A tleap script that builds the chain and sets N, CA, C and O, in Angstrom:
source leaprc.protein.ff14SB
mol = sequence {
  NMET THR ASP LYS THR TYR GLN ASP LEU ILE
  ASN MET ASN TYR ARG VAL LEU THR LEU LEU
  GLY MET MET THR ALA VAL LEU MET ASP VAL
  LYS SER SER GLN PRO ALA SER GLU HIE TYR
  LYS PHE ASP TRP ILE LEU GLN ALA LEU ASN
  ASP VAL VAL TYR PHE ASN LYS PRO ILE PRO
  PRO LEU PRO GLU ASN HIE LEU CLEU
}
set mol.1.N position { 0.843 -1.183 0.000 }
set mol.1.CA position { 0.000 0.000 0.000 }
set mol.1.C position { 0.887 1.245 0.000 }
set mol.1.O position { 1.971 1.270 0.583 }
set mol.2.N position { 0.394 2.248 -0.660 }
set mol.2.CA position { 1.153 3.493 -0.725 }
set mol.2.C position { 0.772 4.400 0.435 }
set mol.2.O position { -0.225 4.172 1.121 }
set mol.3.N position { 1.573 5.417 0.639 }
set mol.3.CA position { 1.270 6.396 1.690 }
set mol.3.C position { -0.082 7.065 1.446 }
set mol.3.O position { -0.821 7.352 2.389 }
set mol.4.N position { -0.399 7.312 0.170 }
set mol.4.CA position { -1.692 7.940 -0.151 }
set mol.4.C position { -2.842 7.013 0.240 }
set mol.4.O position { -3.857 7.477 0.760 }
set mol.5.N position { -2.698 5.726 -0.001 }
set mol.5.CA position { -3.740 4.762 0.360 }
set mol.5.C position { -3.947 4.743 1.865 }
set mol.5.O position { -5.085 4.730 2.335 }
set mol.6.N position { -2.861 4.741 2.623 }
set mol.6.CA position { -2.974 4.783 4.080 }
set mol.6.C position { -3.658 6.059 4.541 }
set mol.6.O position { -4.515 6.023 5.424 }
set mol.7.N position { -3.286 7.179 3.951 }
set mol.7.CA position { -3.893 8.457 4.334 }
set mol.7.C position { -5.373 8.476 3.989 }
set mol.7.O position { -6.180 9.003 4.755 }
set mol.8.N position { -5.740 7.906 2.841 }
set mol.8.CA position { -7.156 7.825 2.459 }
set mol.8.C position { -7.945 6.992 3.466 }
set mol.8.O position { -9.062 7.360 3.829 }
set mol.9.N position { -7.379 5.875 3.922 }
set mol.9.CA position { -8.043 5.044 4.930 }
set mol.9.C position { -8.202 5.785 6.251 }
set mol.9.O position { -9.253 5.709 6.888 }
set mol.10.N position { -7.176 6.490 6.655 }
set mol.10.CA position { -7.242 7.262 7.900 }
set mol.10.C position { -8.317 8.337 7.791 }
set mol.10.O position { -9.105 8.531 8.717 }
set mol.11.N position { -8.348 9.031 6.664 }
set mol.11.CA position { -9.354 10.081 6.476 }
set mol.11.C position { -10.761 9.508 6.465 }
set mol.11.O position { -11.672 10.095 7.050 }
set mol.12.N position { -10.953 8.364 5.805 }
set mol.12.CA position { -12.271 7.743 5.770 }
set mol.12.C position { -12.688 7.319 7.176 }
set mol.12.O position { -13.833 7.538 7.572 }
set mol.13.N position { -11.780 6.720 7.928 }
set mol.13.CA position { -12.111 6.318 9.299 }
set mol.13.C position { -12.491 7.522 10.143 }
set mol.13.O position { -13.432 7.448 10.933 }
set mol.14.N position { -11.786 8.617 9.991 }
set mol.14.CA position { -12.113 9.837 10.732 }
set mol.14.C position { -13.525 10.309 10.392 }
set mol.14.O position { -14.300 10.657 11.283 }
set mol.15.N position { -13.854 10.318 9.110 }
set mol.15.CA position { -15.194 10.773 8.697 }
set mol.15.C position { -16.279 9.834 9.204 }
set mol.15.O position { -17.329 10.288 9.660 }
set mol.16.N position { -16.040 8.541 9.129 }
set mol.16.CA position { -17.033 7.570 9.607 }
set mol.16.C position { -17.252 7.725 11.108 }
set mol.16.O position { -18.394 7.726 11.566 }
set mol.17.N position { -16.174 7.855 11.878 }
set mol.17.CA position { -16.326 8.017 13.324 }
set mol.17.C position { -16.995 9.341 13.674 }
set mol.17.O position { -17.745 9.416 14.648 }
set mol.18.N position { -16.735 10.376 12.899 }
set mol.18.CA position { -17.422 11.652 13.117 }
set mol.18.C position { -18.926 11.494 12.880 }
set mol.18.O position { -19.735 11.989 13.665 }
set mol.19.N position { -19.295 10.807 11.804 }
set mol.19.CA position { -20.716 10.554 11.540 }
set mol.19.C position { -21.352 9.704 12.631 }
set mol.19.O position { -22.492 9.954 13.021 }
set mol.20.N position { -20.636 8.709 13.128 }
set mol.20.CA position { -21.181 7.884 14.209 }
set mol.20.C position { -21.412 8.723 15.461 }
set mol.20.O position { -22.406 8.526 16.160 }
set mol.21.N position { -20.517 9.646 15.750 }
set mol.21.CA position { -20.713 10.531 16.890 }
set mol.21.C position { -21.949 11.399 16.723 }
set mol.21.O position { -22.726 11.577 17.660 }
set mol.22.N position { -22.124 11.938 15.524 }
set mol.22.CA position { -23.312 12.755 15.252 }
set mol.22.C position { -24.577 11.913 15.341 }
set mol.22.O position { -25.588 12.356 15.887 }
set mol.23.N position { -24.520 10.697 14.805 }
set mol.23.CA position { -25.673 9.803 14.860 }
set mol.23.C position { -26.036 9.474 16.310 }
set mol.23.O position { -27.216 9.380 16.651 }
set mol.24.N position { -25.039 9.302 17.148 }
set mol.24.CA position { -25.285 9.014 18.556 }
set mol.24.C position { -26.048 10.162 19.211 }
set mol.24.O position { -26.979 9.930 19.982 }
set mol.25.N position { -25.658 11.392 18.908 }
set mol.25.CA position { -26.355 12.549 19.461 }
set mol.25.C position { -27.809 12.581 18.994 }
set mol.25.O position { -28.708 12.859 19.787 }
set mol.26.N position { -28.041 12.300 17.724 }
set mol.26.CA position { -29.408 12.272 17.192 }
set mol.26.C position { -30.215 11.162 17.860 }
set mol.26.O position { -31.368 11.372 18.235 }
set mol.27.N position { -29.614 9.986 18.009 }
set mol.27.CA position { -30.315 8.875 18.657 }
set mol.27.C position { -30.714 9.218 20.087 }
set mol.27.O position { -31.809 8.869 20.528 }
set mol.28.N position { -29.843 9.891 20.802 }
set mol.28.CA position { -30.166 10.261 22.184 }
set mol.28.C position { -31.349 11.230 22.220 }
set mol.28.O position { -32.195 11.135 23.109 }
set mol.29.N position { -31.416 12.155 21.269 }
set mol.29.CA position { -32.560 13.071 21.191 }
set mol.29.C position { -33.849 12.313 20.875 }
set mol.29.O position { -34.882 12.555 21.499 }
set mol.30.N position { -33.789 11.410 19.922 }
set mol.30.CA position { -34.971 10.640 19.543 }
set mol.30.C position { -35.397 9.738 20.702 }
set mol.30.O position { -36.588 9.606 20.985 }
set mol.31.N position { -34.427 9.121 21.368 }
set mol.31.CA position { -34.733 8.226 22.492 }
set mol.31.C position { -35.520 8.961 23.576 }
set mol.31.O position { -36.452 8.405 24.158 }
set mol.32.N position { -35.145 10.202 23.843 }
set mol.32.CA position { -35.813 10.950 24.913 }
set mol.32.C position { -37.268 11.265 24.585 }
set mol.32.O position { -38.056 11.567 25.481 }
set mol.33.N position { -37.630 11.197 23.297 }
set mol.33.CA position { -39.021 11.477 22.924 }
set mol.33.C position { -39.852 10.201 22.793 }
set mol.33.O position { -41.039 10.277 22.478 }
set mol.34.N position { -39.263 9.052 23.022 }
set mol.34.CA position { -39.959 7.775 22.897 }
set mol.34.C position { -40.385 7.261 24.275 }
set mol.34.O position { -39.786 7.616 25.290 }
set mol.35.N position { -41.417 6.429 24.299 }
set mol.35.CA position { -41.814 5.832 25.577 }
set mol.35.C position { -40.714 4.890 26.083 }
set mol.35.O position { -39.943 4.345 25.293 }
set mol.36.N position { -40.651 4.709 27.379 }
set mol.36.CA position { -39.610 3.876 27.990 }
set mol.36.C position { -39.614 2.456 27.434 }
set mol.36.O position { -38.568 1.808 27.394 }
set mol.37.N position { -40.765 1.971 27.009 }
set mol.37.CA position { -40.843 0.609 26.478 }
set mol.37.C position { -40.081 0.450 25.159 }
set mol.37.O position { -39.800 -0.674 24.742 }
set mol.38.N position { -39.751 1.545 24.511 }
set mol.38.CA position { -39.014 1.510 23.243 }
set mol.38.C position { -37.527 1.801 23.411 }
set mol.38.O position { -36.786 1.752 22.429 }
set mol.39.N position { -37.075 2.096 24.603 }
set mol.39.CA position { -35.685 2.481 24.829 }
set mol.39.C position { -34.696 1.355 24.553 }
set mol.39.O position { -33.530 1.622 24.261 }
set mol.40.N position { -35.137 0.099 24.639 }
set mol.40.CA position { -34.217 -1.020 24.434 }
set mol.40.C position { -33.575 -0.969 23.048 }
set mol.40.O position { -32.421 -1.367 22.890 }
set mol.41.N position { -34.304 -0.488 22.047 }
set mol.41.CA position { -33.763 -0.390 20.694 }
set mol.41.C position { -32.579 0.571 20.654 }
set mol.41.O position { -31.542 0.276 20.062 }
set mol.42.N position { -32.750 1.707 21.286 }
set mol.42.CA position { -31.695 2.715 21.308 }
set mol.42.C position { -30.534 2.263 22.178 }
set mol.42.O position { -29.369 2.477 21.840 }
set mol.43.N position { -30.858 1.641 23.293 }
set mol.43.CA position { -29.811 1.146 24.192 }
set mol.43.C position { -28.950 0.100 23.497 }
set mol.43.O position { -27.731 0.080 23.670 }
set mol.44.N position { -29.588 -0.775 22.702 }
set mol.44.CA position { -28.825 -1.812 22.021 }
set mol.44.C position { -27.875 -1.200 20.996 }
set mol.44.O position { -26.696 -1.553 20.970 }
set mol.45.N position { -28.359 -0.294 20.154 }
set mol.45.CA position { -27.496 0.272 19.111 }
set mol.45.C position { -26.372 1.097 19.724 }
set mol.45.O position { -25.250 1.074 19.220 }
set mol.46.N position { -26.651 1.824 20.797 }
set mol.46.CA position { -25.599 2.597 21.453 }
set mol.46.C position { -24.565 1.679 22.098 }
set mol.46.O position { -23.369 1.966 22.055 }
set mol.47.N position { -25.015 0.581 22.692 }
set mol.47.CA position { -24.083 -0.388 23.268 }
set mol.47.C position { -23.235 -1.028 22.163 }
set mol.47.O position { -22.032 -1.221 22.337 }
set mol.48.N position { -23.855 -1.352 21.043 }
set mol.48.CA position { -23.118 -1.939 19.924 }
set mol.48.C position { -22.052 -0.978 19.405 }
set mol.48.O position { -20.926 -1.395 19.131 }
set mol.49.N position { -22.390 0.291 19.269 }
set mol.49.CA position { -21.411 1.281 18.823 }
set mol.49.C position { -20.244 1.387 19.800 }
set mol.49.O position { -19.085 1.405 19.387 }
set mol.50.N position { -20.545 1.456 21.081 }
set mol.50.CA position { -19.484 1.539 22.081 }
set mol.50.C position { -18.594 0.304 22.045 }
set mol.50.O position { -17.369 0.417 22.087 }
set mol.51.N position { -19.202 -0.868 21.969 }
set mol.51.CA position { -18.427 -2.108 21.958 }
set mol.51.C position { -17.486 -2.169 20.755 }
set mol.51.O position { -16.310 -2.505 20.897 }
set mol.52.N position { -18.001 -1.847 19.587 }
set mol.52.CA position { -17.206 -1.967 18.362 }
set mol.52.C position { -16.150 -0.865 18.255 }
set mol.52.O position { -14.986 -1.146 17.968 }
set mol.53.N position { -16.552 0.380 18.483 }
set mol.53.CA position { -15.651 1.502 18.252 }
set mol.53.C position { -14.631 1.672 19.380 }
set mol.53.O position { -13.442 1.848 19.115 }
set mol.54.N position { -15.079 1.620 20.614 }
set mol.54.CA position { -14.188 1.951 21.723 }
set mol.54.C position { -13.520 0.755 22.384 }
set mol.54.O position { -12.413 0.874 22.910 }
set mol.55.N position { -14.189 -0.407 22.360 }
set mol.55.CA position { -13.662 -1.556 23.087 }
set mol.55.C position { -13.199 -2.692 22.172 }
set mol.55.O position { -12.722 -3.720 22.653 }
set mol.56.N position { -13.341 -2.507 20.840 }
set mol.56.CA position { -12.921 -3.513 19.873 }
set mol.56.C position { -13.527 -4.883 20.178 }
set mol.56.O position { -12.868 -5.914 20.045 }
set mol.57.N position { -14.790 -4.870 20.589 }
set mol.57.CA position { -15.524 -6.091 20.894 }
set mol.57.C position { -16.506 -6.364 19.757 }
set mol.57.O position { -16.815 -5.457 18.984 }
set mol.58.N position { -16.997 -7.588 19.643 }
set mol.58.CA position { -17.995 -7.868 18.599 }
set mol.58.C position { -19.336 -7.184 18.901 }
set mol.58.O position { -19.593 -6.745 20.022 }
set mol.59.N position { -20.156 -7.111 17.889 }
set mol.59.CA position { -21.495 -6.529 18.055 }
set mol.59.C position { -22.277 -7.416 19.016 }
set mol.59.O position { -22.308 -8.633 18.840 }
set mol.60.N position { -22.913 -6.823 20.038 }
set mol.60.CA position { -23.670 -7.653 20.983 }
set mol.60.C position { -24.920 -8.226 20.304 }
set mol.60.O position { -25.436 -7.645 19.349 }
set mol.61.N position { -25.395 -9.353 20.800 }
set mol.61.CA position { -26.611 -9.938 20.195 }
set mol.61.C position { -27.831 -9.051 20.460 }
set mol.61.O position { -27.912 -8.338 21.460 }
set mol.62.N position { -28.757 -9.128 19.535 }
set mol.62.CA position { -30.021 -8.415 19.742 }
set mol.62.C position { -30.745 -9.017 20.935 }
set mol.62.O position { -30.613 -10.213 21.198 }
set mol.63.N position { -31.507 -8.210 21.659 }
set mol.63.CA position { -32.309 -8.777 22.742 }
set mol.63.C position { -33.267 -9.822 22.169 }
set mol.63.O position { -33.983 -9.550 21.205 }
set mol.64.N position { -33.278 -11.001 22.756 }
set mol.64.CA position { -34.070 -12.113 22.201 }
set mol.64.C position { -35.565 -11.827 22.196 }
set mol.64.O position { -36.254 -12.173 21.236 }
set mol.65.N position { -36.071 -11.207 23.240 }
set mol.65.CA position { -37.511 -10.995 23.308 }
set mol.65.C position { -37.959 -9.709 22.614 }
set mol.65.O position { -39.155 -9.422 22.553 }
set mol.66.N position { -37.016 -8.945 22.097 }
set mol.66.CA position { -37.359 -7.685 21.444 }
set mol.66.C position { -36.565 -7.523 20.164 }
set mol.66.O position { -35.780 -6.581 20.049 }
set mol.67.N position { -36.741 -8.403 19.206 }
set mol.67.CA position { -36.011 -8.267 17.950 }
set mol.67.C position { -36.476 -7.029 17.213 }
set mol.67.O position { -37.663 -6.703 17.202 }
set mol.68.N position { -35.536 -6.350 16.603 }
set mol.68.CA position { -35.864 -5.101 15.898 }
set mol.68.C position { -36.659 -5.372 14.656 }
set mol.68.O position { -37.022 -4.440 13.939 }
savepdb mol mol.pdb
quit
């Protein structure tokens, strides 16, 4: 791989993580307007983002009794 290819990958990762951060903020706003019975959907996606991005863990399984 060339230096340009590495730089392109770094730039793409930066943009993707920036979008994920913005999406997280939007999800938190939407979650606050939903009934508590619907919060599990938002909690799962936020947990999945944290696990993958910050902890390098696999995506957690969907809640069995509340499939999306």
